[in-house]
N, CA, C and O atoms as a MOPAC input file, in Angstrom:
PM7 MOZYME 1SCF
protein

 N      0.85300 1    -1.17400 1     0.00000 1
 C      0.00000 1     0.00000 1     0.00000 1
 C      0.90000 1     1.23700 1     0.00000 1
 O      1.76700 1     1.38000 1     0.86200 1
 N      0.69100 1     2.11700 1    -0.95800 1
 C      1.51900 1     3.32100 1    -1.00300 1
 C      1.16000 1     4.23000 1     0.16400 1
 O      0.04900 1     4.19100 1     0.69300 1
 N      2.12600 1     5.04300 1     0.54300 1
 C      1.93300 1     5.93400 1     1.67900 1
 C      0.78400 1     6.91200 1     1.43400 1
 O      0.12300 1     7.34000 1     2.38000 1
 N      0.54300 1     7.26800 1     0.15700 1
 C     -0.52800 1     8.20800 1    -0.16500 1
 C     -1.89700 1     7.62300 1     0.16600 1
 O     -2.81500 1     8.35700 1     0.52800 1
 N     -2.03500 1     6.32100 1     0.04400 1
 C     -3.32400 1     5.66800 1     0.26600 1
 C     -3.53800 1     5.24200 1     1.71700 1
 O     -4.62300 1     4.78200 1     2.07300 1
 N     -2.52000 1     5.39000 1     2.55000 1
 C     -2.63300 1     4.95700 1     3.93900 1
 C     -3.50000 1     5.92600 1     4.73400 1
 O     -3.44100 1     7.13700 1     4.52300 1
 N     -4.30500 1     5.38700 1     5.65100 1
 C     -5.03500 1     6.26500 1     6.56500 1
 C     -4.05100 1     7.08500 1     7.40200 1
 O     -2.92100 1     6.66000 1     7.64200 1
 N     -4.49100 1     8.25200 1     7.83700 1
 C     -3.62000 1     9.16600 1     8.58000 1
 C     -3.06800 1     8.50300 1     9.83900 1
 O     -1.89900 1     8.70100 1    10.16900 1
 N     -3.88400 1     7.72100 1    10.55000 1
 C     -3.38800 1     7.12500 1    11.78900 1
 C     -2.24100 1     6.15100 1    11.51200 1
 O     -1.34600 1     6.00400 1    12.34400 1
 N     -2.25600 1     5.48100 1    10.34400 1
 C     -1.15600 1     4.57900 1    10.00900 1
 C      0.08600 1     5.36300 1     9.60500 1
 O      1.20500 1     4.93500 1     9.89000 1
 N     -0.09300 1     6.50000 1     8.94800 1
 C      1.05100 1     7.36700 1     8.63000 1
 C      1.68900 1     7.85800 1     9.92700 1
 O      2.91300 1     7.88200 1    10.05200 1
 N      0.85400 1     8.25000 1    10.89200 1
 C      1.36600 1     8.68800 1    12.19000 1
 C      2.06600 1     7.53200 1    12.90000 1
 O      3.12300 1     7.71900 1    13.50300 1
 N      1.48400 1     6.35600 1    12.82900 1
 C      2.08000 1     5.17700 1    13.45400 1
 C      3.46500 1     4.91200 1    12.86200 1
 O      4.41200 1     4.62500 1    13.59400 1
 N      3.57900 1     5.01000 1    11.53900 1
 C      4.87000 1     4.79900 1    10.88000 1
 C      5.88600 1     5.85200 1    11.31400 1
 O      7.05700 1     5.53900 1    11.53100 1
 N      5.43900 1     7.09200 1    11.44000 1
 C      6.31900 1     8.18700 1    11.85400 1
 C      6.82000 1     7.96400 1    13.28700 1
 O      8.00200 1     8.15500 1    13.57500 1
 N      5.91600 1     7.56200 1    14.17300 1
 C      6.28000 1     7.31600 1    15.56900 1
 C      7.19900 1     6.09600 1    15.66400 1
 O      8.17200 1     6.10600 1    16.41900 1
 N      6.88800 1     5.04400 1    14.89600 1
 C      7.73400 1     3.84000 1    14.89100 1
 C      9.14900 1     4.19800 1    14.45800 1
 O     10.11900 1     3.74400 1    15.06600 1
 N      9.27200 1     5.01200 1    13.40800 1
 C     10.60100 1     5.43000 1    12.93600 1
 C     11.32800 1     6.21200 1    14.02000 1
 O     12.53400 1     6.04300 1    14.20100 1
 N     10.61100 1     7.06400 1    14.74100 1
 C     11.22700 1     7.86200 1    15.80500 1
 C     11.70400 1     6.96600 1    16.95500 1
 O     12.73800 1     7.24000 1    17.56400 1
 N     10.96100 1     5.90900 1    17.24800 1
 C     11.37800 1     4.97000 1    18.30200 1
 C     12.61100 1     4.19200 1    17.83300 1
 O     13.57700 1     4.04100 1    18.58000 1
 N     12.57000 1     3.69700 1    16.58600 1
 C     13.70300 1     2.94200 1    16.05000 1
 C     14.95100 1     3.81500 1    15.99900 1
 O     16.04600 1     3.35400 1    16.32100 1
 N     14.79100 1     5.07400 1    15.59400 1
 C     15.92900 1     6.00800 1    15.48000 1
 C     16.41500 1     6.52800 1    16.83100 1
 O     17.46300 1     7.16900 1    16.91000 1
 N     15.64900 1     6.25200 1    17.90100 1
 C     16.05100 1     6.70400 1    19.22300 1
 C     15.60500 1     8.10500 1    19.57900 1
 O     15.98200 1     8.62300 1    20.63000 1
 N     14.80700 1     8.73100 1    18.72300 1
 C     14.28000 1    10.05900 1    19.07000 1
 C     13.29900 1     9.96700 1    20.23200 1
 O     13.19500 1    10.88700 1    21.04300 1
 N     12.57900 1     8.84700 1    20.30500 1
 C     11.78500 1     8.51400 1    21.49000 1
 C     12.45900 1     7.28900 1    22.08500 1
 O     12.17700 1     6.16200 1    21.67800 1
 N     13.33200 1     7.50200 1    23.02800 1
 C     14.13200 1     6.42300 1    23.59600 1
 C     13.29400 1     5.54500 1    24.51800 1
 O     12.25300 1     5.95700 1    25.03000 1
 N     13.78300 1     4.32000 1    24.71400 1
 C     13.11600 1     3.40700 1    25.63600 1
 C     13.12400 1     4.02500 1    27.02100 1
 O     14.14500 1     4.53000 1    27.48900 1
 N     11.96800 1     3.97700 1    27.66900 1
 C     11.81600 1     4.58300 1    28.98600 1
 C     11.41000 1     6.05000 1    28.92800 1
 O     11.10300 1     6.65800 1    29.95400 1
 N     11.41000 1     6.61100 1    27.73300 1
 C     11.06100 1     8.02300 1    27.56300 1
 C      9.56100 1     8.16900 1    27.30400 1
 O      8.91600 1     7.28700 1    26.73800 1
 N      9.03800 1     9.30500 1    27.73700 1
 C      7.62500 1     9.57700 1    27.54600 1
 C      7.39200 1    10.09000 1    26.12500 1
 O      8.14400 1    10.92500 1    25.62300 1
 N      6.33900 1     9.57900 1    25.48700 1
 C      5.92700 1    10.09100 1    24.19200 1
 C      5.24400 1    11.43900 1    24.37900 1
 O      4.75300 1    11.72900 1    25.47000 1
 N      5.20100 1    12.26800 1    23.33900 1
 C      4.45000 1    13.51500 1    23.45300 1
 C      2.98300 1    13.19300 1    23.75800 1
 O      2.48700 1    12.12700 1    23.39400 1
 N      2.30700 1    14.10600 1    24.41500 1
 C      0.89000 1    13.88900 1    24.68700 1
 C      0.13100 1    13.83100 1    23.36400 1
 O      0.60500 1    14.31900 1    22.33800 1
 N     -1.04800 1    13.23100 1    23.40800 1
 C     -1.89100 1    13.14100 1    22.21800 1
 C     -2.12900 1    14.53500 1    21.65400 1
 O     -2.00100 1    14.75100 1    20.44900 1
 N     -2.47100 1    15.47100 1    22.51300 1
 C     -2.76700 1    16.83400 1    22.04000 1
 C     -1.53700 1    17.51600 1    21.46100 1
 O     -1.62700 1    18.20900 1    20.44700 1
 N     -0.38000 1    17.32100 1    22.10700 1
 C      0.84900 1    17.96100 1    21.61600 1
 C      1.22800 1    17.41000 1    20.24100 1
 O      1.57700 1    18.17500 1    19.34200 1
 N      1.16300 1    16.09300 1    20.07300 1
 C      1.51800 1    15.50400 1    18.78800 1
 C      0.49700 1    15.89000 1    17.71700 1
 O      0.86200 1    16.14500 1    16.56900 1
 N     -0.77200 1    15.93200 1    18.09400 1
 C     -1.81500 1    16.33500 1    17.14200 1
 C     -1.56700 1    17.75800 1    16.65200 1
 O     -1.67000 1    18.03600 1    15.45700 1
 N     -1.23900 1    18.65500 1    17.57600 1
 C     -0.96800 1    20.04400 1    17.19500 1
 C      0.26800 1    20.12500 1    16.30500 1
 O      0.27400 1    20.84600 1    15.30700 1
 N      1.31400 1    19.38600 1    16.66700 1
 C      2.57100 1    19.39700 1    15.90500 1
 C      2.37000 1    18.87700 1    14.48100 1
 O      2.95900 1    19.40200 1    13.53600 1
 N      1.53900 1    17.84600 1    14.33000 1
 C      1.34000 1    17.19400 1    13.03600 1
 C      0.12000 1    17.71800 1    12.26800 1
 O     -0.11800 1    17.31800 1    11.12900 1
 N     -0.64400 1    18.60700 1    12.89000 1
 C     -1.85300 1    19.10700 1    12.24600 1
 C     -2.90300 1    18.01800 1    12.07800 1
 O     -3.64500 1    17.99400 1    11.09700 1
 N     -2.95000 1    17.11800 1    13.05200 1
 C     -3.87100 1    15.98000 1    12.98600 1
 C     -4.94000 1    16.10400 1    14.06800 1
 O     -4.79600 1    16.86100 1    15.02800 1
 N     -5.99600 1    15.35600 1    13.88800 1
 C     -7.05900 1    15.28600 1    14.88500 1
 C     -6.54300 1    14.48400 1    16.08500 1
 O     -5.92800 1    13.43500 1    15.89200 1
 N     -6.77600 1    14.94600 1    17.31200 1
 C     -6.32800 1    14.19400 1    18.49300 1
 C     -6.84600 1    12.75000 1    18.52800 1
 O     -6.14500 1    11.86000 1    19.01100 1
 N     -8.04800 1    12.51000 1    18.03000 1
 C     -8.57700 1    11.14100 1    18.00700 1
 C     -7.75400 1    10.24700 1    17.08100 1
 O     -7.60500 1     9.05100 1    17.33300 1
 N     -7.22300 1    10.83100 1    16.01400 1
 C     -6.38400 1    10.08000 1    15.07600 1
 C     -5.05500 1     9.71200 1    15.73800 1
 O     -4.56400 1     8.59400 1    15.58500 1
 N     -4.48300 1    10.65800 1    16.47100 1
 C     -3.23800 1    10.38700 1    17.19900 1
 C     -3.49900 1     9.32100 1    18.26300 1
 O     -2.69100 1     8.40900 1    18.44100 1
 N     -4.61700 1     9.43400 1    18.96300 1
 C     -4.95800 1     8.45800 1    20.00100 1
 C     -5.07900 1     7.05600 1    19.39400 1
 O     -4.68500 1     6.06900 1    20.01500 1
 N     -5.62400 1     6.97600 1    18.18600 1
 C     -5.76000 1     5.67600 1    17.51600 1
 C     -4.38200 1     5.09500 1    17.18500 1
 O     -4.16400 1     3.89400 1    17.34100 1
 N     -3.46100 1     5.93400 1    16.73500 1
 C     -2.10200 1     5.47600 1    16.45100 1
 C     -1.43100 1     5.00400 1    17.74000 1
 O     -0.81800 1     3.93700 1    17.76600 1
 N     -1.54500 1     5.79100 1    18.80100 1
 C     -0.95800 1     5.41800 1    20.09100 1
 C     -1.56100 1     4.11900 1    20.60600 1
 O     -0.85900 1     3.29900 1    21.19800 1
 N     -2.85300 1     3.92600 1    20.38500 1
 C     -3.52500 1     2.72300 1    20.86800 1
 C     -2.91100 1     1.47200 1    20.24800 1
 O     -2.81100 1     0.43500 1    20.90400 1
 N     -2.49800 1     1.56800 1    18.97800 1
 C     -1.85700 1     0.41700 1    18.33300 1
 C     -0.56500 1     0.04200 1    19.04500 1
 O     -0.28400 1    -1.13900 1    19.25100 1
 N      0.22500 1     1.05100 1    19.42200 1
 C      1.47600 1     0.77300 1    20.13700 1
 C      1.18900 1     0.14500 1    21.49600 1
 O      1.91000 1    -0.74500 1    21.94600 1
 N      0.14000 1     0.61300 1    22.13600 1
 C     -0.23600 1     0.06600 1    23.43600 1
 C     -0.70200 1    -1.38900 1    23.26400 1
 O     -0.30800 1    -2.26200 1    24.03700 1
 N     -1.53300 1    -1.64300 1    22.25900 1
 C     -2.02300 1    -3.00900 1    22.00100 1
 C     -0.87600 1    -3.96200 1    21.69100 1
 O     -0.92900 1    -5.14000 1    22.04300 1
 N      0.16400 1    -3.44900 1    21.03100 1
 C      1.31700 1    -4.27300 1    20.65800 1
 C      2.33500 1    -4.39600 1    21.78400 1
 O      3.36300 1    -5.05200 1    21.61700 1
 N      2.06300 1    -3.77300 1    22.92900 1
 C      2.95900 1    -3.86300 1    24.07600 1
 C      4.25500 1    -3.08500 1    23.90300 1
 O      5.26000 1    -3.40700 1    24.53600 1
 N      4.24000 1    -2.06600 1    23.05300 1
 C      5.44600 1    -1.27000 1    22.79500 1
 C      5.50800 1    -0.01700 1    23.65300 1
 O      6.56900 1     0.58900 1    23.81100 1
 N      4.37300 1     0.36300 1    24.20200 1
 C      4.32600 1     1.50000 1    25.12500 1
 C      3.45800 1     1.10000 1    26.31200 1
 O      2.61400 1     0.20900 1    26.22100 1
 N      3.69100 1     1.78000 1    27.41600 1
 C      2.82500 1     1.54600 1    28.57600 1
 C      2.32900 1     2.89200 1    29.07700 1
 O      3.02100 1     3.90700 1    29.00300 1
 N      1.11300 1     2.86200 1    29.58700 1
 C      0.48200 1     4.08200 1    30.07100 1
 C      0.62200 1     4.15900 1    31.57700 1
 O      0.34300 1     3.19600 1    32.29100 1
 N      1.05300 1     5.30500 1    32.04600 1
 C      1.01600 1     5.58200 1    33.47300 1
 C     -0.08900 1     6.60900 1    33.65300 1
 O      0.07100 1     7.78000 1    33.30800 1
 N     -1.19400 1     6.16500 1    34.18800 1
 C     -2.37900 1     7.01900 1    34.32700 1
 C     -2.03700 1     8.36300 1    34.96600 1
 O     -1.37900 1     8.44000 1    36.00300 1
 N     -2.50400 1     9.39800 1    34.31400 1
 C     -2.29900 1    10.74500 1    34.82900 1
 C     -0.91200 1    11.30300 1    34.57000 1
 O     -0.62900 1    12.45700 1    34.89000 1
 N     -0.03800 1    10.47300 1    33.98200 1
 C      1.33800 1    10.92000 1    33.72700 1
 C      1.60400 1    10.97500 1    32.23400 1
 O      1.90400 1    12.03700 1    31.68800 1
 N      1.49300 1     9.82200 1    31.57100 1
 C      1.75000 1     9.77200 1    30.14300 1
 C      2.02100 1     8.37100 1    29.65500 1
 O      1.83800 1     7.38700 1    30.37200 1
 N      2.46400 1     8.30900 1    28.41500 1
 C      2.72900 1     7.04300 1    27.75800 1
 C      4.23500 1     6.92800 1    27.52500 1
 O      4.86500 1     7.84400 1    26.99700 1
 N      4.79900 1     5.79500 1    27.92500 1
 C      6.24200 1     5.58300 1    27.86300 1
 C      6.60000 1     4.45100 1    26.91200 1
 O      5.86600 1     3.46800 1    26.80400 1
 N      7.72300 1     4.58800 1    26.22600 1
 C      8.24500 1     3.54200 1    25.35200 1
 C      8.84200 1     2.46300 1    26.25300 1
 O      9.64600 1     2.75900 1    27.13600 1
 N      8.44400 1     1.20400 1    26.02300 1
 C      8.93200 1     0.10900 1    26.87100 1
 C     10.29800 1    -0.37400 1    26.40900 1
 O     10.70400 1    -0.15400 1    25.26800 1
 N     10.99600 1    -1.03600 1    27.32300 1
 C     12.31100 1    -1.61100 1    27.01900 1
 C     12.14300 1    -2.67300 1    25.91800 1
 O     11.23400 1    -3.50100 1    25.97900 1
 N     13.01700 1    -2.63700 1    24.92900 1
 C     12.97600 1    -3.59300 1    23.82600 1
 C     12.08000 1    -3.16900 1    22.67400 1
 O     12.01700 1    -3.86200 1    21.65800 1
 N     11.38500 1    -2.04300 1    22.80900 1
 C     10.45500 1    -1.61200 1    21.76500 1
 C     11.16700 1    -1.34000 1    20.44300 1
 O     10.66700 1    -1.71800 1    19.38300 1
 N     12.32100 1    -0.69500 1    20.49500 1
 C     13.03600 1    -0.35700 1    19.25000 1
 C     13.44400 1    -1.63100 1    18.50200 1
 O     13.27900 1    -1.71300 1    17.28500 1
 N     13.96700 1    -2.60800 1    19.21400 1
 C     14.37800 1    -3.85500 1    18.57100 1
 C     13.17800 1    -4.60700 1    17.99300 1
 O     13.24800 1    -5.14300 1    16.88700 1
 N     12.09100 1    -4.64200 1    18.73900 1
 C     10.88700 1    -5.33200 1    18.25300 1
 C     10.31600 1    -4.62600 1    17.03000 1
 O      9.90600 1    -5.27300 1    16.06600 1
 N     10.29100 1    -3.29100 1    17.07400 1
 C      9.79500 1    -2.53400 1    15.92400 1
 C     10.69600 1    -2.72100 1    14.71000 1
 O     10.21100 1    -2.90600 1    13.59400 1
 N     12.00400 1    -2.67400 1    14.93000 1
 C     12.95500 1    -2.84100 1    13.82700 1
 C     12.73300 1    -4.20200 1    13.15300 1
 O     12.69900 1    -4.28700 1    11.92500 1
 N     12.58500 1    -5.24400 1    13.93900 1
 C     12.37100 1    -6.58600 1    13.38600 1
 C     11.05400 1    -6.65000 1    12.61800 1
 O     10.98900 1    -7.23100 1    11.53500 1
 N     10.02200 1    -6.06100 1    13.17300 1
 C      8.71100 1    -6.05800 1    12.53200 1
 C      8.73500 1    -5.25700 1    11.23400 1
 O      8.22400 1    -5.71400 1    10.21200 1
 N      9.32300 1    -4.07400 1    11.26900 1
 C      9.40000 1    -3.22400 1    10.08200 1
 C     10.25500 1    -3.89700 1     9.00600 1
 O      9.95000 1    -3.80200 1     7.81700 1
 N     11.31300 1    -4.57000 1     9.41900 1
 C     12.18800 1    -5.27000 1     8.47000 1
 C     11.41500 1    -6.39100 1     7.78100 1
 O     11.51700 1    -6.57800 1     6.56900 1
 N     10.63800 1    -7.13500 1     8.57400 1
 C      9.83400 1    -8.23100 1     8.01800 1
 C      8.81300 1    -7.69400 1     7.00600 1
 O      8.64800 1    -8.26900 1     5.93000 1
 N      8.13500 1    -6.60600 1     7.34400 1
 C      7.16400 1    -6.00200 1     6.42500 1
 C      7.85800 1    -5.54800 1     5.14800 1
 O      7.34300 1    -5.76100 1     4.05000 1
 N      9.03800 1    -4.91500 1     5.28600 1
 C      9.77100 1    -4.45500 1     4.11500 1
 C     10.11700 1    -5.62300 1     3.20400 1
 O      9.86100 1    -5.57600 1     2.00100 1
 N     10.70400 1    -6.67800 1     3.78200 1
 C     11.15400 1    -7.80900 1     2.97100 1
 C     10.00600 1    -8.60200 1     2.35500 1
 O     10.13100 1    -9.11100 1     1.24100 1
 N      8.88700 1    -8.71100 1     3.07500 1
 C      7.77200 1    -9.52400 1     2.59000 1
 C      6.80400 1    -8.76100 1     1.70000 1
 O      6.20400 1    -9.34900 1     0.79900 1
 N      6.64000 1    -7.45900 1     1.93400 1
 C      5.61500 1    -6.71100 1     1.21500 1
 C      6.17800 1    -5.62100 1     0.30900 1
 O      5.79000 1    -5.52200 1    -0.85500 1
 N      7.08400 1    -4.80900 1     0.83000 1
 C      7.56000 1    -3.66600 1     0.06000 1
 C      8.64000 1    -4.05000 1    -0.95200 1
 O      8.57900 1    -3.62400 1    -2.10600 1
 N      9.63100 1    -4.85000 1    -0.53400 1
 C     10.73300 1    -5.18400 1    -1.42400 1
 C     10.26700 1    -5.88000 1    -2.70500 1
 O     10.75800 1    -5.53200 1    -3.77900 1
 N      9.34700 1    -6.84200 1    -2.64600 1
 C      8.91400 1    -7.46300 1    -3.90700 1
 C      8.35400 1    -6.43700 1    -4.90800 1
 O      8.56100 1    -6.57200 1    -6.11400 1
 N      7.65200 1    -5.42200 1    -4.41200 1
 C      7.13100 1    -4.38400 1    -5.29900 1
 C      8.26800 1    -3.54500 1    -5.87600 1
 O      8.26100 1    -3.22300 1    -7.06400 1
 N      9.24000 1    -3.19200 1    -5.04200 1
 C     10.39500 1    -2.41700 1    -5.50100 1
 C     11.17600 1    -3.23000 1    -6.53000 1
 O     11.56300 1    -2.71200 1    -7.57800 1
 N     11.40000 1    -4.49400 1    -6.22600 1
 C     12.16700 1    -5.35800 1    -7.12900 1
 C     11.45400 1    -5.50700 1    -8.47400 1
 O     12.10000 1    -5.47500 1    -9.52200 1
 N     10.14100 1    -5.66900 1    -8.45400 1
 C      9.37200 1    -5.78900 1    -9.69600 1
 C      9.47000 1    -4.48900 1   -10.50500 1
 O      9.57700 1    -4.53100 1   -11.73000 1
 N      9.43400 1    -3.36100 1    -9.84000 1
 C      9.55300 1    -2.07800 1   -10.54400 1
 C     10.95800 1    -1.92700 1   -11.12600 1
 O     11.11900 1    -1.44000 1   -12.24500 1
 N     11.96400 1    -2.34200 1   -10.37300 1
 C     13.33300 1    -2.30700 1   -10.89100 1
 C     13.44100 1    -3.14200 1   -12.15600 1
 O     14.05200 1    -2.71900 1   -13.13700 1
 N     12.84500 1    -4.33300 1   -12.13100 1
 C     12.88600 1    -5.21100 1   -13.29700 1
 C     12.19000 1    -4.55500 1   -14.49700 1
 O     12.70200 1    -4.59500 1   -15.61500 1
 N     11.02800 1    -3.95400 1   -14.25600 1
 C     10.30100 1    -3.27900 1   -15.34000 1
 C     11.11900 1    -2.15000 1   -15.94800 1
 O     11.06800 1    -1.92800 1   -17.15800 1
 N     11.87600 1    -1.43200 1   -15.11200 1
 C     12.63800 1    -0.27000 1   -15.56300 1
 C     14.04100 1    -0.62500 1   -16.00200 1
 O     14.77600 1     0.23200 1   -16.49100 1
 N     14.41900 1    -1.87800 1   -15.83500 1
 C     15.75800 1    -2.29800 1   -16.22600 1
 C     16.83900 1    -1.77800 1   -15.29700 1
 O     17.96100 1    -1.51200 1   -15.72800 1
 N     16.50200 1    -1.63100 1   -14.01900 1
 C     17.47800 1    -1.16200 1   -13.01500 1
 C     18.08200 1    -2.38800 1   -12.33600 1
 O     17.37500 1    -3.19500 1   -11.73200 1
 N     19.40200 1    -2.51100 1   -12.44700 1
 C     20.10400 1    -3.62100 1   -11.80700 1
 C     20.51200 1    -3.20300 1   -10.39100 1
 O     20.73800 1    -2.02000 1   -10.13900 1
 N     20.60900 1    -4.16800 1    -9.46300 1
 C     21.04200 1    -3.81100 1    -8.09900 1
 C     22.36500 1    -3.04400 1    -8.08500 1
 O     22.55500 1    -2.16200 1    -7.24900 1
 N     23.27500 1    -3.36900 1    -8.99800 1
 C     24.56900 1    -2.66000 1    -9.05700 1
 C     24.36900 1    -1.18600 1    -9.39600 1
 O     25.16100 1    -0.34100 1    -8.97900 1
 N     23.30100 1    -0.86900 1   -10.16000 1
 C     23.01600 1     0.52700 1   -10.51300 1
 C     22.73100 1     1.35700 1    -9.26100 1
 O     23.01100 1     2.55500 1    -9.22000 1
 N     22.18100 1     0.71200 1    -8.26100 1
 C     21.83800 1     1.41500 1    -7.02300 1
 C     23.07500 1     1.76800 1    -6.21300 1
 O     23.07100 1     2.71700 1    -5.42900 1
 N     24.12600 1     0.99700 1    -6.41000 1
 C     25.35900 1     1.20000 1    -5.64400 1
 C     26.36100 1     2.10100 1    -6.34400 1
 O     27.35900 1     2.50800 1    -5.75000 1
 N     26.09500 1     2.41400 1    -7.61200 1
 C     27.02800 1     3.27300 1    -8.34600 1
 C     26.75100 1     4.73600 1    -8.01100 1
 O     25.70700 1     5.06700 1    -7.44900 1
 N     27.68100 1     5.59300 1    -8.35600 1
 C     27.52800 1     7.02900 1    -8.08200 1
 C     26.78500 1     7.76400 1    -9.19400 1
 O     26.74800 1     8.99400 1    -9.20200 1
 N     26.20100 1     7.03700 1   -10.11800 1
 C     25.53700 1     7.66000 1   -11.27200 1
 C     24.30000 1     8.41700 1   -10.90100 1
 O     23.64300 1     8.99000 1   -11.77000 1

């Protein structure tokens, strides 16, 4: 599914997942509040809450009532493995097929051309 066709909450989920993997939201660190992230991204707070709920359902964040939502230990590694699996199983075959259609060899990607 191209990023253009993805629902906003999944785009937000991907953005947050990348931030966790990259360490911008470190393990043990509090995520921005729903309202703060919604304002920053120009999104509806309910949409942000839906994205956060997925992380909570997947056990990647934990909620401390009245305080906030924290990234759990091991979340970055689990997300990296999951994202890698999705890339290899779903995205890479599409990229590879497009490369074949366009006559792009893997070596072309490594050259400075």
